[in-house]
C-alpha positions as CSV (number, residue, x, y, z in Angstrom):
1,X,0.3,0.1,-0.2
2,X,3.0,2.3,0.7
3,X,4.8,1.7,-2.2
4,X,1.7,2.2,-4.3
5,X,0.9,5.1,-2.9
6,X,4.4,6.5,-3.2
7,X,4.4,5.3,-7.2
8,X,1.2,7.4,-7.4
9,X,2.7,10.5,-6.1
10,X,5.8,10.0,-8.7
11,X,3.4,10.0,-11.3
12,X,1.4,12.8,-10.2
13,X,4.5,14.7,-9.8
14,X,5.4,13.8,-13.4
15,X,2.3,15.2,-14.7
16,X,2.5,18.2,-12.5
17,X,5.9,19.2,-11.7
18,X,6.1,21.9,-8.5
19,X,8.0,24.3,-10.3
20,X,4.2,24.6,-12.3
21,X,2.6,25.2,-9.3
22,X,5.4,27.7,-7.9
23,X,5.2,29.2,-11.2
24,X,1.5,29.8,-11.6
25,X,0.3,33.0,-11.6
26,X,-0.9,34.8,-7.9
27,X,-4.6,35.3,-8.0
28,X,-5.7,38.1,-6.8
29,X,-9.3,39.6,-6.6
30,X,-9.7,43.3,-7.1
31,X,-13.1,45.8,-6.0
32,X,-12.8,48.4,-8.4
33,X,-11.4,48.8,-11.5
34,X,-8.6,51.0,-10.5
35,X,-7.2,48.7,-8.0
36,X,-7.6,46.2,-10.7
37,X,-5.3,48.2,-12.9
38,X,-2.5,48.6,-10.6
39,X,-2.6,44.6,-9.6
40,X,-2.2,44.0,-13.3
41,X,0.5,46.8,-14.1
42,X,2.6,46.2,-10.9
43,X,2.2,42.3,-10.7
44,X,2.6,41.5,-14.8
45,X,2.7,37.7,-15.6
46,X,3.0,37.2,-12.1
47,X,-0.6,37.8,-11.5
48,X,-4.3,36.9,-12.9
49,X,-6.1,39.5,-11.5
50,X,-10.3,39.7,-11.7
51,X,-11.7,43.1,-11.0
52,X,-15.3,42.5,-9.4
53,X,-16.5,46.0,-10.2
54,X,-17.0,46.6,-13.8
55,X,-17.7,49.8,-16.1
56,X,-20.6,51.9,-15.1
57,X,-21.0,50.1,-11.7
58,X,-21.0,52.4,-8.4
59,X,-18.8,51.0,-5.5
60,X,-20.7,53.2,-3.0
61,X,-23.8,50.8,-3.1
62,X,-21.9,47.7,-4.5
63,X,-23.2,44.3,-2.4
64,X,-20.8,41.2,-3.2
65,X,-22.6,38.6,-5.6
66,X,-22.4,34.8,-5.4
67,X,-20.0,34.6,-8.1
68,X,-17.8,37.2,-6.4
69,X,-17.7,35.2,-3.0
70,X,-16.6,32.1,-5.0
71,X,-13.7,34.1,-6.6
72,X,-12.5,35.6,-3.4
73,X,-12.5,32.4,-1.6
74,X,-10.5,31.0,-3.9
75,X,-7.7,33.9,-4.4
76,X,-4.3,34.1,-2.9
77,X,-5.1,37.8,-2.3
78,X,-8.1,40.1,-1.9
79,X,-7.0,43.7,-2.6
80,X,-10.1,46.8,-1.6
81,X,-9.9,50.2,-1.9
82,X,-11.2,50.7,2.3
83,X,-12.2,54.2,3.4
84,X,-15.7,53.4,3.7
85,X,-15.5,53.4,-0.5
86,X,-17.4,49.6,-1.2
87,X,-19.5,50.2,2.6
88,X,-21.6,47.6,2.0
89,X,-19.1,44.9,1.8
90,X,-16.9,46.0,4.7
91,X,-18.2,43.4,7.5
92,X,-17.4,41.1,4.6
93,X,-14.0,41.5,3.9
94,X,-13.4,42.2,7.7
95,X,-15.0,38.3,8.1
96,X,-13.0,37.0,5.3
97,X,-9.5,37.9,6.1
98,X,-9.5,35.6,8.9
99,X,-9.2,33.2,6.6
100,X,-7.7,35.1,3.6
101,X,-5.4,37.6,3.0
102,X,-7.3,40.7,2.6
103,X,-5.6,44.2,1.8
104,X,-7.8,47.5,2.0
105,X,-4.8,49.4,-0.1
106,X,-6.5,52.9,0.5
107,X,-6.0,52.5,4.4
108,X,-2.0,52.8,4.1
109,X,-2.0,56.3,2.5
110,X,-0.5,58.9,5.0
111,X,-4.0,60.4,6.6
112,X,-2.6,64.0,6.9
113,X,-2.9,63.4,2.9
114,X,-6.7,62.8,3.1
115,X,-9.9,65.3,3.2
116,X,-11.9,64.6,6.0
117,X,-15.1,63.8,5.6
118,X,-17.5,66.6,6.3
119,X,-20.3,64.6,8.4
120,X,-18.7,61.7,9.9
121,X,-15.8,61.6,12.3
122,X,-12.8,59.5,11.5
123,X,-13.8,59.3,7.9
124,X,-12.1,60.5,4.7
125,X,-12.8,60.7,1.3
126,X,-11.9,57.8,-0.8
127,X,-11.6,59.2,-4.4
128,X,-7.9,59.4,-4.0
129,X,-7.8,57.8,-7.5
130,X,-8.4,61.7,-8.6
131,X,-5.2,62.7,-7.6
132,X,-2.2,60.8,-9.4
133,X,0.1,62.2,-6.6
134,X,-2.3,60.4,-4.1
135,X,-2.5,57.4,-6.6
136,X,0.8,56.9,-6.3
137,X,0.7,55.7,-2.6
138,X,-2.0,53.7,-3.1
139,X,0.5,52.0,-6.5
140,X,2.6,51.3,-3.7
141,X,0.9,49.4,-1.2
142,X,-0.5,47.4,-4.1
143,X,3.1,46.8,-4.3
144,X,3.7,46.1,-1.0
145,X,0.7,43.5,-0.8
146,X,2.0,41.4,-4.0
147,X,5.1,41.4,-2.2
148,X,4.2,39.8,1.0
149,X,1.4,37.4,-0.9
150,X,4.7,36.5,-3.1
151,X,8.2,37.2,-1.6
152,X,10.1,35.6,-4.3
153,X,8.6,37.7,-7.2
154,X,10.0,40.8,-5.3
155,X,12.3,42.7,-7.3
156,X,9.7,42.0,-10.3
157,X,7.0,43.9,-8.9
158,X,9.7,46.7,-7.9
159,X,10.6,47.2,-11.2
160,X,7.0,47.0,-12.9
161,X,5.7,49.8,-9.8
162,X,9.0,52.2,-11.0
163,X,7.7,51.8,-14.6
164,X,4.0,52.8,-13.6
165,X,4.8,55.3,-10.9
166,X,6.8,57.2,-14.0
167,X,4.0,57.1,-16.2
168,X,1.6,58.2,-13.2
169,X,4.3,61.0,-12.6
170,X,3.9,62.3,-16.6
171,X,0.2,61.9,-16.6
172,X,0.1,64.4,-13.4
173,X,2.4,67.2,-15.5
174,X,0.1,67.0,-18.0
175,X,-3.0,67.4,-16.1
176,X,-0.9,70.7,-14.9
177,X,-0.3,72.4,-18.0
178,X,-3.8,71.4,-19.6
179,X,-6.0,72.4,-16.6
180,X,-3.9,75.3,-16.6
181,X,-4.7,76.6,-19.6
182,X,-8.7,77.1,-18.8
183,X,-9.1,80.5,-18.3
184,X,-9.2,81.3,-14.6
185,X,-12.8,82.4,-13.8
186,X,-13.9,78.6,-15.6
187,X,-12.0,76.8,-13.4
188,X,-15.1,75.2,-11.9
189,X,-16.1,71.8,-11.8
190,X,-19.6,70.7,-11.4
191,X,-20.2,66.9,-11.2
192,X,-23.1,64.8,-10.1
193,X,-21.3,63.9,-6.4
194,X,-18.6,65.3,-4.8
195,X,-15.8,62.5,-6.7
196,X,-13.3,65.1,-7.7
197,X,-12.5,66.7,-4.2
198,X,-8.8,65.8,-4.7
199,X,-8.7,66.6,-8.5
200,X,-9.8,70.3,-7.7
201,X,-7.4,70.4,-4.9
202,X,-4.2,68.9,-7.2
203,X,-5.2,71.5,-9.8
204,X,-6.5,74.4,-8.2
205,X,-10.5,73.9,-9.3
206,X,-13.3,74.7,-7.4
207,X,-15.6,71.7,-7.1
208,X,-19.5,71.5,-6.9
209,X,-20.6,68.2,-6.2
210,X,-25.0,68.0,-6.6
211,X,-24.7,64.5,-4.0
212,X,-22.2,64.2,-1.3
213,X,-18.8,62.0,-1.3
214,X,-21.1,59.1,-1.4
215,X,-23.5,58.4,-4.1
216,X,-26.4,57.5,-1.3
217,X,-26.1,60.8,-0.1
218,X,-29.8,62.4,-1.5
219,X,-29.5,65.4,-3.5
220,X,-32.0,67.7,-2.1
221,X,-33.6,70.6,-4.0
222,X,-32.2,73.2,-1.7
223,X,-28.8,71.8,-3.3
224,X,-29.8,72.3,-6.8
225,X,-31.2,75.6,-6.0
226,X,-27.9,76.8,-4.3
227,X,-26.0,75.3,-7.6
228,X,-28.3,77.2,-9.8
229,X,-27.8,80.2,-8.1
230,X,-23.9,79.6,-8.4
231,X,-24.1,78.6,-12.3
232,X,-26.0,81.9,-13.1
233,X,-24.2,84.4,-10.4
234,X,-20.3,82.8,-11.7
235,X,-21.6,82.8,-15.5
236,X,-20.8,78.7,-16.1
237,X,-22.1,77.3,-19.0
238,X,-20.5,73.6,-18.6
239,X,-21.6,70.9,-16.0
240,X,-20.0,66.9,-16.4
241,X,-22.4,64.1,-15.8
242,X,-20.3,60.6,-14.6
243,X,-20.5,57.2,-16.0
244,X,-21.8,56.0,-12.8
245,X,-23.9,58.0,-11.4
246,X,-27.4,59.2,-13.0
247,X,-27.7,62.4,-15.0
248,X,-31.1,63.0,-12.9
249,X,-30.1,65.5,-10.8
250,X,-28.1,67.1,-13.4
251,X,-30.7,67.5,-15.6
252,X,-32.4,69.6,-13.1
253,X,-29.5,71.7,-12.6
254,X,-29.8,72.4,-16.1
255,X,-33.6,73.2,-16.3
256,X,-33.5,74.9,-13.1
257,X,-30.6,77.9,-14.6
258,X,-32.6,77.8,-18.3
259,X,-35.7,79.0,-15.8
260,X,-33.7,81.5,-15.2
261,X,-32.8,82.7,-18.5
262,X,-29.2,81.3,-18.5
263,X,-27.6,78.5,-20.7
264,X,-26.0,75.7,-19.5
265,X,-24.5,72.2,-21.5
266,X,-23.2,69.2,-20.3
267,X,-19.5,69.6,-21.0
268,X,-18.7,66.1,-21.4
269,X,-19.2,62.4,-19.6
270,X,-16.4,61.9,-17.0
271,X,-14.8,59.0,-15.3
272,X,-15.5,59.2,-11.7
273,X,-15.9,55.8,-9.4
274,X,-15.6,53.4,-12.6
275,X,-13.2,52.7,-15.5
276,X,-14.0,52.6,-19.1
277,X,-14.7,49.7,-20.7
278,X,-12.2,46.7,-20.6
279,X,-9.7,46.6,-23.5
280,X,-9.8,50.5,-24.4
281,X,-7.3,53.1,-23.3
282,X,-10.1,54.4,-21.3
283,X,-10.6,50.8,-19.4
284,X,-7.1,51.8,-18.0
285,X,-5.9,54.5,-14.9
286,X,-3.9,56.5,-17.1
287,X,-6.6,56.8,-19.7
288,X,-9.5,57.5,-17.7
289,X,-7.7,60.6,-16.0
290,X,-6.1,61.3,-19.3
291,X,-10.1,61.5,-20.8
292,X,-11.2,63.2,-17.6
293,X,-8.7,66.0,-17.8
294,X,-9.0,66.4,-21.3
295,X,-12.8,66.8,-21.5
296,X,-12.7,68.8,-18.8
297,X,-9.7,71.7,-20.0
298,X,-11.4,71.3,-23.1
299,X,-15.0,72.1,-22.1
300,X,-14.2,74.6,-19.8
301,X,-12.2,76.7,-22.3
302,X,-8.6,75.5,-23.1
303,X,-7.2,74.6,-26.3
304,X,-6.0,71.2,-26.1
305,X,-5.7,68.2,-28.7
306,X,-8.9,65.9,-28.3
307,X,-7.1,62.8,-28.0
308,X,-5.2,63.3,-24.7
309,X,-1.7,63.4,-23.5
310,X,-0.2,60.7,-25.9
311,X,-3.1,60.6,-28.8
312,X,-4.5,57.6,-27.3
313,X,-8.1,58.9,-26.3
314,X,-10.7,57.2,-28.4
315,X,-13.4,60.1,-28.1
316,X,-12.6,64.2,-27.3
317,X,-15.1,66.2,-26.0
């Protein structure tokens, strides 16, 4: 019996050698598209990444599905954002963390760099990806998590992270150049919810959202009335819709301005809480921000190429 088991083990090893298991990609599950992209960029061929939230998906309201649970329980590493972005899933991640390696990558960013939530103590604006400078810190946290999960690939992860961080720095420079070309009086970003606070802080724009930091907050009539007053008083002519948020409140804003004799148009659709379609340039973090920067700058009066930082945008403004 012992000899038969030993021979069976040798036969199994011949078909499935240990090196094949050791070289198998690290199975990573990420909540948002932005984190999934960072994991792919840093992990390279060492990782197999599954993103849970695709284009147009609102992470503030997302709940894990049965297939999500299966994928996470079979993974080697789960990366989620934290900072109360995936509010509906927090308890699940804390429970799963007792059995799997689960890392909230945005929680590792220095809290002194974050914007405190207006209504909740010890809570912060989670939309760090809107600032390339802050997203670099998150990418470093992704690198740390991957390295902890697969220490033998540390050099590969470090090299890939360095290259990706250089791309993000280039994006940051592009943003500063083109957004500075917008006339100063026009540097106001009116959006569906307060997802662009870090963007505004980095590039010197006033950001006015109909809803609060979470899309789960209500857009009251008083808030819409206040924003209509702002549009009219400051003679702003462009507002922006978001790919993952209903445009119902934005239409009410435009209609309210029209009732006051002031014409406002949609300057374009921005990616706020989700990226573009998989397989497209806008379906990457660099492409997502390049699109936002280019659309905002063009709609607010800058004379810039519609194809973005490196000519890769599929749709301009």
